[in-house]
N, C-alpha and C positions, 0 to 999 in steps of 0.2 A: 504493500500500500504506500509506503514511504517513497519508493522508487517511482511508482505510478504518479504520485502527486508532484514530484520533482519534474518528471517528464512533461506532465500537463502544464506546469508553470513555465517551463522552458519554451514549449511550443507556443503557448499563448503570448508570452512576452515577445518572442521573436516575430510572431505573426503581426502583432501590433506595430513593432518597430519597422518591419519590412513594408507594411501597408502605408505607414506614414512616410517612410523614405521614398517609396516609389510614387506616392501621391504628390510629393514635392516636385518630382520630375514631370508628372502628369499635369499638375496645376500650371506650371510655367509654359509647358508645351502648348496646352490649350489656350493659355492667355495670349500667346503669340501666333495662334492659329496654325500650329504644327500638328500634323496628324499623328495620333497614337493608335497603333494597329492592335496591340494587345495589352491588357492590364491584368496580371495574374498574381494571386497568392499561391505560394508553393510552385514547384516546377512541374511542367506537364510533358516531360520527355515521353513521346510515344502516344500518350492519351491524357485526358483530363477527367476529373471527377464531375466537374460541372462547368458549363460555359453558356453564355448567352450574348447576343448582339442586339442591342435596342434598335428599333426602327429608325431609319434615317441617321444612324450613327456609324462611324468608321471604326469604332473600337470594339473589340471582342473582350468581354470580361469573363474571368473563370477562376477555378480552383484546381491546381494540379494535384497529382497523387503523391509527390515526394514532399513530406511535411516540413521542409526547411526552405527559407528564402522566398523569392518571388521576383517578378520583373515587370518593367514597363517598356514595351517595344515601340520605339519611336521611328517613324518612317524616315529613311535616308540617313540614319545614324549608324556609324561603325561601332558595333559592340559585340559581346560574346555570342549573341544569337544569330549572327550572320550565317546564311547558307549559300550554296552556289548560285541559286536563282537571284538572291538579293545582291550578291557580288556583281552579277551581270547587270543588274539594275543601276548599280553605282557607276557603271561605265557610261550610262546615258546622261543626257542633260538633266539637271535637277528639276523636279516638279516644284511649283510654288508652295505646296503644302509640306515639302520635305524639310527635315532638320538642316541639311547642308545648304538649302537655298536661302536661309535666313542669315542676317548679319551676325557677326561674332559676339556682340554684346548680348543679343537675345539667346544665342546658344550657350553663352556663359551662365546665364540665369537658369536655363533648363538643366544644365549639368550640376549647378550648385544647389538646385532646389531640394534634392534629397538630404544633403547635409544640413541645409538651412532648416528644413522641417523637423529633422531629428533634434536639433538644438532647441527649437521652439517647443517641441514635445517635452523635453527635459525641463524647460522653464515652467511650463504649465503644470507638470506633475509636482515639481518641488514647491511651486506656489500653492497648489491645492493641498499638499501635505501640511505645509506650514499654516495655512489658513484653518485647516480642519483640526490639526493636532497640536500646533505650536511646537515649541522646542523645550526639551528638558535634558539637561546635561550637567556633569560635574566639571567645573573649571579645573584646569591643571593646578592652579594656585590653591584650590580648596581641597586637594588631596593631602590632608594634614598628616596622615599616617605614612606617607610615602608610598612607593610602588613595590610590588613583588616581581621578581624576574625569574626566568627559567634558566636552564643550564647554560644556554648560549649567552644570555645577559650577564651571568656571573663570569663566564670566560672573557667577555669583553671588558669587564671591570666593574659592573654594577653590582649592588648588593640589595637584599631585601630591606626596605625602609628608606631607601634613597629618595629624596625629593628632587625631581628634575626641575631645575630653575630655568634653564634655557638651553637651546641648541645652537651653537655658533652665535650666541648673543641674542637669538630670537626666542621669545617665550611662546611655547606651544599653547594653544587654546584648551585642548582636551587631551585625555589619555590616548584616544584613538589617533591623534595627530603625531604622537611621538615616533612610532615605528615608521610611518609613511614619510615623515619629514626627514628622518635620518637617511632614508634611501633616496628620495627624490631630490633633496637639497644637498646630498653627498656631505653630510655633516662630519666635520673633523673633530669637534670638541663638544662634549656635553658638560654643562655647568650644573653641579648637584650640591645638595646639602646632606651631610651624613653625620649623625650624632652631634648636630649643632654646629658643625664646621663646614665651610664652603670649600669645594675642591673641583678640579677638572678631570674629566675622563677622556682620553684620546681614543678615537674610534678609527681603527684601521679599515681602509676600504676593502680589504680582502674579506671582511665579514659581511659585506653587503649582500652577496648571494644568499647566505644563510639567514640574514635578517629578513630578506624578501619573503622567505618561505616559513618564517617563524611568527605566526599570528599571535602567539601567547608570550611574546618577548617581554611585554609589560602587562601588569594587571593591577587592579586596585588592592592596596595593602590593608584589607579589612581583616579583623580577627575572626576566629571560629566561634560564633555564638549560636547556641542551640535554639532553634525555633520550635520544633515539636518532635516527639518520639512516637512513631506509630505503634499501635498495640501489638502488631505482629513482630516487632523488633525484639531481638534477644536481650536488648538493653532497656526494655520498657520499664522494668522494675529496678533498674540499677541505682536510681536516686537522682538521675539527671533531670533538670527542670528547664522550662523555657526561660531564656535569658542568661543561662550559664555560659560563661566565656572560658574557653580552654586556654590557660596561660602557660602550662607546662605538662609534660608527660613523663612518667617514670617507667622505664623499660628494664626488664630483668636481663642480665647478661651472665653467661657462663664463662668463668675465668680459665677454663681448661682443666680444672680439677673438680673437686666436689663442692666448691663454694660458688654461690650465685649472688651477684651484687645488683643493686639498682642504680641506674644512671638517670639523672634528671635532664630532660631536653626542654629548653624554653621554646615556646611556640607563640610568637607575637602575631602570626598571620595564618589565615586558613590554609594556604598552600603548604606551610610548614607542618601543620597538623596532618594533612593528607599524606605528605611524604613519609611521616613516621608511621602512620597506619599502613601504608603500602609496603613498608619494609618489615612489618611485624604482623603479617597476615595470620589469622587463626590463633593469635596469642591473647592473653589477658594483660591489659595495660592499666596503669593507675593514672587517672587524669587529675591534674591540679586545677580546680575550678575557682574562678572569681565570680562571686555571687552577690548581687545587690540586695542583701537582706540584712536587717538589723542584727539578727542573731547568728547569721551564717555569712561570713565574709570570704573565708578561704576554706574550701572543702576538697577532700581527696576521695575520688570515686573509682573503684575498679570496674572495668568494662571489658566485654568480649569483642574482639575484632574478628569479623568473618573472613572467609577464605578469599574474598575479593578485595580485602583491605578496606572495608567500610565499617563505620560505627553503627549504621542503621538508624540514623536520625536525619532530620532536615535542618540545615543551617540557615541562619538569617542572612539573606542576600539582598535585603532592601538597602540600597545605597543611601537613602535619605536618613537611615538610622545612624549613619557614620559620617556623612559629609553634607555640606550645604548644597542643595540642588538649585541650579540656576534655571528659572523658567521664563520663557518668552511667549507672549500671545501676539497673534497677528490678525489685523483686520484685512479686508479685501485689498485695500490700497497699499498697505504695508507689506502684504504677503508677496505681491508681484515683484517689487525690487529685491526682496529677500530671496525669492526663487531665482531671479536673474543672477544675484551675487553667488548663490550656491552653485548654480550651473557653471559660472565662470571659474570658480574655485576647483570644481571637479574636472573641467576641461584642462586647466593648468596642471593639476596633479597627474591626470592620466597622460598628458603630453610628456611630462617629466619621466614617468614610468616607461613610456615607449622609447625615450632616448636611452634609458638604461639597457633596454633589450638589445640595442645595436652596439653596446659597449662591451667588448670582449672581457675587460677587467672585472666587470660585475657578475658575469655569467648569468645575467638575468634572463637570457634567452632560454635557459633550462626550465623556467617557470611558465613558458608559453603553453597555453592549454586550448583545447577545442570545446565543443558544445558539452562535453562531459564535465569539464571544469566549470562551465557556466552553470550546469545543473547543480553542482555541489554547493553553490553559494545560495541557492534558494532554501528556505526552511522546509523541514520535513512535515510540518503541518501547515494548513492554509492560514495565511496571515496577509490581509490586504495591504497593510502598511508596509510590510517587508516586500511584498510583491511589487508595489508601485515604486518603492525606493530603488529596488534593484533594476526595475525596468527603466527608470530615469537614467541610472548610471550606464546601463547597457546602450541606451540611446546616444549618450555622449560618446561611448566607445565606438559605436558604429559611425558616428559623425567624424570623429578624429581619424579613425583608420581610413575611411573613405576619402578624406581630403589629402592623404599622402600621395605624392606625385609618382604613383606606380601605374604603368599601363594596365588597363582593364578595370581600374578603380576610377571613381569620379575625379580624383585628384590628377590622374594621368591625362584624362580628357581635358580637364581644365588647363593643364600645363600647355598642351598644344594650342588650345583656344587663346590663352594669354599671349603665346608666341605670335599668333596671327594678329591679335589686337595691337601688339607693339610694333610688329614689322610690316603689317599690312599684307602679308603673304600667307596663303593657306598651305598647310602641310599636305603633301601628296597623300592621297587615299591609300595607296599601296603601303606607304610608310605606316599609316594608321593601322592597317590590317596586321602588318608584321608585328608592330608594337603591341597590338591587342593579344596576339598569340603568345608573345613573350611574357606579357603580364599574366595571362592565364596559367602558363607553366609555373611561373613564380608563385602564384596564389595557390595552385594545387599542391606544389611542393611544401608551402608553408602550412597548409591545412593538414597534409600528411604528417609533417613534423610535429604539429600540435597534437594530433590524434595519437601519434606514437608516444609523446611525452605523457599523455593521460594514461595510456595503456601501461606504460612502464611504471607509473606511480601506483597504479591499482594492483599490479602483480605482486 
């Protein structure tokens, strides 16, 4: 069921994005009275599931059988759908309704329409999300407990409880900005506060590939506070209560002879508690509890850890119980510029990530993924807020990738059109056709590489 929901979300999101993108081309083509021969959702290689042609219309609308992508076939345009008959037509004088018969500036807008509409879609979605839900987040400066880090973070030089003050002198807004900023801005130095003292941590760029694939590099440094203990838990009658904070754990150790000693491990953060549990599966441990009660302040409680390394209780993960939550509400007029700003920030961030991919030093090309990777970022249960947020970001990705000056992409066509607008000379159609084939080979190779990366990661 989980896989099915992810597949449905991927297909629905990509369908929306493709329809909007192709409608951008369609809109400007019809605006300039250029004939659109076919407008399809999905690909119809061989046959289509559905098609119709309205009366007195030159456009055939339909749904193909291959449930990814789609296309807008514009008369007289050199693209990936060219067949031998259409190539012969290009040798004839252009008809007034053909793409090639129109001035370069009009063709420019037709080509740019897909990217433009994808950006507009992102602005609309982000504006709608902000208007409907507002924003709730914890400012980086309000993470008073500091952050917790994984093994990679510790190897770089960070420690649990570090407060990240700035990255190369720039203060990040939220926790989520930390990892992305280190990668996209190629941060060299992190300024932190540790045990009340300020210090710098130098970040070697050789860590960038690992950081790119380490989504849990930083996390909130909240303590392990018990929220509830289910009746079926083996520790239901252990004496644990709601609000208990685990501040230390006593573990038994065999000294190699007949003596067994207890070692106290201080646990300031939930990740430290989980690490101790994971390394003492199936054992009885003694928890040192800090309890907000007049008669019980410090309590020691023996508990049984199961074979999965779990205590069998729910912890308090409500960030508002530990940090100040910044809330922003937006009206209709304020949501639109806020959505525009967020779209601009996402475009800038994704563009920086793309530049990392072509840099051999970062090895970011190893993180390139296909539709399998896209599916993995969708939640396993249906959540409209998450769906639309991801769809907005994918719309930005589609826009940025399509604007790249690669033949077979909109950016490649735009490059040739710009050349014509500047020089006043059209690029020979034979050159356009050859460039189209080269671009297709590059794109197919890239897709194969991305799919291979995904398969390798899942093996």
